C-alpha positions as CSV (number, residue, x, y, z in Angstrom):
1,X,77.9,59.5,132.0
2,X,75.4,61.8,133.7
3,X,73.3,64.6,132.3
4,X,72.5,67.8,134.2
5,X,70.5,70.8,133.5
6,X,72.1,74.3,134.0
7,X,69.8,77.3,134.2
8,X,70.9,80.6,132.7
9,X,68.0,83.0,132.9
10,X,65.1,81.6,131.0
11,X,67.3,79.0,129.2
12,X,67.9,75.6,130.5
13,X,71.1,73.9,129.1
14,X,71.6,70.1,128.9
15,X,75.1,69.0,129.9
16,X,76.7,65.5,129.6
17,X,79.4,65.0,132.3
18,X,81.7,62.3,133.1
19,X,84.9,61.8,135.4
20,X,86.3,63.8,138.3
21,X,89.2,66.4,138.4
22,X,89.7,69.7,136.7
23,X,86.9,70.6,134.3
24,X,87.2,70.6,130.5
25,X,84.0,72.0,128.9
26,X,83.3,71.2,125.3
27,X,81.1,73.3,122.9
28,X,79.7,71.9,119.7
29,X,78.9,73.6,116.3
30,X,76.4,73.4,113.5
31,X,74.6,71.0,113.1
32,X,75.7,68.9,116.1
33,X,75.1,68.0,119.7
34,X,77.1,67.4,122.9
35,X,77.4,63.9,121.3
36,X,80.1,65.2,118.8
37,X,82.5,65.2,121.8
38,X,81.8,61.6,122.8
39,X,85.5,60.5,122.0
40,X,86.9,63.4,123.9
41,X,84.6,62.7,126.9
42,X,85.8,59.0,127.1
43,X,89.5,60.0,126.7
44,X,89.9,62.9,129.0
45,X,87.6,61.4,131.8
46,X,90.0,58.5,131.8
47,X,93.0,60.8,132.2
48,X,91.6,62.4,135.4
49,X,89.5,65.2,134.2
50,X,85.8,66.1,134.6
51,X,84.6,66.4,131.1
52,X,81.4,68.1,130.2
53,X,79.8,68.8,126.6
54,X,76.8,70.9,126.4
55,X,73.9,71.1,124.1
56,X,74.1,74.8,122.8
57,X,70.9,76.7,123.2
58,X,68.7,75.6,120.2
59,X,69.9,72.1,120.1
60,X,69.1,68.7,121.6
61,X,67.7,68.9,125.2
62,X,68.6,72.5,125.9
63,X,66.0,75.3,125.5
64,X,65.2,76.2,122.0
65,X,64.1,79.8,121.9
66,X,62.1,81.0,118.7
67,X,63.6,84.7,118.4
68,X,66.7,85.3,116.4
69,X,67.9,87.7,119.1
70,X,68.1,84.9,121.5
71,X,71.0,83.5,119.5
72,X,73.5,86.4,119.8
73,X,77.1,85.4,120.4
74,X,76.9,87.4,123.7
75,X,74.0,85.4,125.0
76,X,75.6,82.0,123.9
77,X,78.8,83.1,125.7
78,X,76.7,83.7,128.8
79,X,75.5,80.1,128.5
80,X,79.1,78.7,128.6
81,X,79.9,80.9,131.6
82,X,76.8,79.6,133.4
83,X,77.8,75.9,132.8
84,X,81.4,76.6,133.7
85,X,80.4,78.2,137.0
86,X,78.0,75.4,137.8
87,X,80.8,72.8,137.1
88,X,83.7,74.3,138.8
89,X,84.7,77.1,141.3
90,X,88.0,77.3,139.4
91,X,88.5,78.5,135.8
92,X,87.9,75.8,133.2
93,X,89.6,74.6,130.0
94,X,87.3,75.3,127.0
95,X,87.2,73.4,123.7
96,X,85.0,74.4,120.9
97,X,84.4,73.2,117.3
98,X,82.8,74.9,114.3
99,X,80.4,77.6,115.8
100,X,81.6,76.3,119.1
101,X,85.1,77.7,118.3
102,X,84.0,81.4,118.1
103,X,81.8,80.6,121.1
104,X,84.8,79.6,123.2
105,X,87.1,82.2,121.8
106,X,84.5,85.0,122.6
107,X,83.7,83.5,126.0
108,X,87.3,83.9,126.9
109,X,87.0,87.5,126.0
110,X,83.6,88.3,127.6
111,X,84.2,86.1,130.8
112,X,88.0,85.7,131.3
113,X,87.7,84.9,134.9
114,X,86.0,81.6,133.9
115,X,88.6,80.4,131.4
116,X,92.0,78.7,132.2
117,X,92.8,77.9,128.6
118,X,91.1,77.5,125.2
119,X,91.2,75.1,122.3
120,X,89.6,76.1,119.0
121,X,88.8,73.4,116.4
122,X,88.4,74.1,112.8
123,X,87.6,77.9,113.2
124,X,90.9,80.0,114.2
125,X,90.6,83.1,116.2
126,X,91.1,86.5,114.6
127,X,90.5,89.7,116.5
128,X,87.0,90.8,116.1
129,X,86.5,93.6,113.4
130,X,83.5,95.9,112.7
131,X,80.6,94.4,110.7
132,X,79.1,90.9,110.3
133,X,81.0,88.2,108.4
134,X,77.9,87.3,106.4
135,X,77.7,90.8,105.1
136,X,81.3,90.6,103.8
137,X,80.5,87.4,102.1
138,X,77.6,88.9,100.1
139,X,80.3,90.9,98.2
140,X,82.6,87.9,97.9
141,X,79.8,85.4,96.8
142,X,77.5,87.9,95.0
143,X,76.9,85.8,91.9
144,X,77.5,82.3,93.7
145,X,75.6,80.3,96.3
146,X,77.0,80.7,99.8
147,X,75.2,78.9,102.6
148,X,75.4,81.6,105.2
149,X,73.6,84.0,102.8
150,X,71.1,81.2,102.0
151,X,70.4,80.9,105.8
152,X,69.3,84.5,106.2
153,X,65.8,84.1,104.9
154,X,63.6,82.6,107.7
155,X,62.1,79.2,106.9
156,X,63.7,78.5,103.6
157,X,66.6,76.4,104.7
158,X,64.6,74.8,107.4
159,X,62.0,73.5,105.0
160,X,64.7,72.1,102.7
161,X,66.5,70.3,105.4
162,X,63.5,69.0,107.3
163,X,61.8,67.7,104.1
164,X,63.9,64.6,104.4
165,X,65.9,65.0,107.5
166,X,67.9,61.7,107.6
167,X,69.1,62.3,103.9
168,X,69.8,66.0,104.6
169,X,72.0,65.1,107.6
170,X,73.9,62.5,105.6
171,X,74.6,64.9,102.8
172,X,75.7,67.7,105.1
173,X,77.9,65.6,107.2
174,X,79.5,63.9,104.2
175,X,79.9,67.1,102.1
176,X,81.9,68.7,104.9
177,X,84.0,65.7,105.6
178,X,87.4,64.5,104.4
179,X,85.8,61.7,102.4
180,X,84.0,64.1,100.0
181,X,85.6,65.9,97.1
182,X,87.8,68.7,98.4
183,X,85.7,71.8,99.2
184,X,82.5,70.0,98.1
185,X,80.6,72.3,100.5
186,X,81.8,75.4,98.6
187,X,81.2,74.0,95.1
188,X,80.4,76.6,92.4
189,X,76.6,76.8,91.9
190,X,74.1,79.5,91.1
191,X,73.1,81.9,93.9
192,X,69.7,80.7,93.9
193,X,70.4,77.0,94.4
194,X,69.3,75.1,97.4
195,X,71.7,74.1,100.1
196,X,71.5,70.3,99.2
197,X,71.6,70.9,95.4
198,X,74.3,68.6,94.1
199,X,75.3,67.0,97.3
200,X,76.0,63.3,97.5
201,X,73.9,61.0,99.8
202,X,76.5,58.3,100.5
203,X,75.3,54.7,101.0
204,X,76.8,53.5,103.3
205,X,78.1,56.5,105.3
206,X,81.9,56.5,106.0
207,X,82.8,54.5,109.1
208,X,83.7,57.5,111.4
209,X,80.0,58.0,111.9
210,X,78.0,54.7,112.3
211,X,74.3,54.1,111.8
212,X,73.7,54.4,115.4
213,X,75.7,57.7,115.6
214,X,73.6,59.1,112.9
215,X,70.5,58.0,114.4
216,X,71.5,60.2,117.6
217,X,71.5,63.3,115.5
218,X,68.4,62.4,113.4
219,X,66.3,61.9,116.6
220,X,67.5,65.1,118.1
221,X,66.9,67.2,115.0
222,X,63.5,65.6,114.3
223,X,62.5,66.6,117.9
224,X,64.1,70.1,118.0
225,X,64.0,71.1,114.2
226,X,66.5,73.5,112.5
227,X,65.1,77.0,113.3
228,X,67.3,77.4,116.5
229,X,70.6,76.1,114.9
230,X,70.1,78.3,111.7
231,X,69.3,81.4,113.9
232,X,72.9,81.5,115.0
233,X,73.8,82.5,111.6
234,X,71.0,85.0,111.4
235,X,72.2,86.7,114.7
236,X,75.5,87.9,113.1
237,X,74.2,91.4,112.8
238,X,73.3,91.6,116.4
239,X,76.9,90.2,117.2
240,X,78.3,93.1,115.3
241,X,76.3,95.6,117.3
242,X,77.2,94.1,120.6
243,X,80.9,93.4,120.1
244,X,82.2,96.7,120.9
245,X,83.7,96.0,124.2
246,X,85.8,93.0,122.9
247,X,86.5,94.3,119.4
248,X,90.2,94.0,118.3
249,X,91.2,92.2,121.6
250,X,93.7,89.3,121.8
251,X,93.1,86.1,123.5
252,X,95.4,86.3,126.7
253,X,94.8,82.7,128.0
254,X,96.9,79.7,126.6
255,X,95.4,78.8,123.3
256,X,95.9,76.2,120.5
257,X,94.2,75.4,117.2
258,X,93.3,72.0,115.6
259,X,91.8,71.3,112.2
260,X,91.7,68.9,109.3
261,X,93.8,69.6,106.3
262,X,90.7,69.3,104.1
263,X,88.3,71.5,106.3
264,X,86.4,74.0,104.2
265,X,86.9,76.7,106.8
266,X,90.5,77.2,105.6
267,X,89.1,78.1,102.1
268,X,85.8,79.8,103.0
269,X,87.3,83.2,101.8
270,X,88.2,82.5,98.0
271,X,91.9,82.8,97.4
272,X,92.9,82.7,101.1
273,X,94.2,80.0,103.4
274,X,92.8,81.0,106.8
275,X,95.1,78.5,108.5
276,X,98.2,80.1,107.6
277,X,98.3,82.5,110.5
278,X,96.3,81.1,113.2
279,X,98.4,82.4,116.1
280,X,98.1,86.1,115.3
281,X,95.1,86.8,117.7
282,X,96.5,84.9,120.7
283,X,99.2,86.3,123.0
284,X,99.9,82.8,124.4
285,X,99.5,80.5,121.5
286,X,100.8,77.0,122.2
287,X,100.7,75.4,118.8
288,X,98.6,74.5,115.6
289,X,97.9,71.0,114.4
290,X,96.6,70.4,111.1
291,X,95.6,66.7,110.6
292,X,96.3,65.4,107.1
293,X,93.3,64.1,105.1
294,X,90.7,65.0,107.5
295,X,87.7,67.3,106.9
296,X,85.6,69.6,109.1
297,X,84.5,67.1,111.8
298,X,87.9,66.7,113.0
299,X,87.2,65.4,116.5
300,X,84.9,62.7,115.0
301,X,86.8,61.8,111.9
302,X,90.2,61.6,113.6
303,X,89.5,61.1,117.3
304,X,92.9,59.7,118.2
305,X,94.9,62.4,116.5
306,X,92.7,65.1,117.8
307,X,92.9,63.7,121.4
308,X,96.7,63.4,121.2
309,X,97.0,67.0,120.0
310,X,94.5,68.2,122.8
311,X,96.3,66.2,125.3
312,X,99.6,67.7,124.5
313,X,97.9,71.2,125.0
314,X,96.4,70.3,128.2
315,X,99.4,68.6,129.7
316,X,101.4,71.7,128.9
317,X,99.1,73.8,131.1
318,X,100.4,72.2,134.3
């Protein structure tokens, strides 16, 4: 494993890299790091790929801007483009999880010349519509707590999470996992509740995330804090303003989707299963894999099954 820094304007991006061959670039979500792709780095580097996983701006050893405007989707996609260009003269395979999935989906739209194929984990692609998702959810969750609405007020969520960071991370990771009660993250609680209210702090944590693994995240977020990661949610209004050129467009490159059957993303809109029609926004969709009993952290909770699904997709590109 080596680490390189890639510059994109005034942002420096930390990238873990291993192996030689065609490039696979992995993009993590909230609240994660390049480390969330450790199992995929080992697996695909052993199969003849140069595998890279970046710390998204605001995380880890990448630059952590303060302004919300610095976390727009368009700027974040430009980071992915910069890393892809630094790693390979040829288009790369993108893999993204959680927020990383919309980031790689939209990088494919903003910068198609850099992308050979794209795999989205947990969050499927739907053609971009007008307006911000969080604004729609204000109507859906108007009398209930919804984390993205809670994140909009600056400093509130940061203070709650950072008050006891190790406990907060354990609660967040557990609540979204397949080990927690189904849709624990979306439990019904008053709109003025805190994020961590009613969450379980598991002792010990399920085996898919060891104490050493947890410490990697604890150390990174102790150093970098949570304003940057939460600012991605606050930038959704900016995303809506800037999305005109790619609004309504289909993904043209080969694409696939992978998720856990217990992922909260499928039920984030009450009364709907968002995993029912994941192919609709892609013109060259190669398949969907839903891994039974697994929650949101699919590539960490079920690395073998995830790697097999990704390998089938990647092998089909040649």
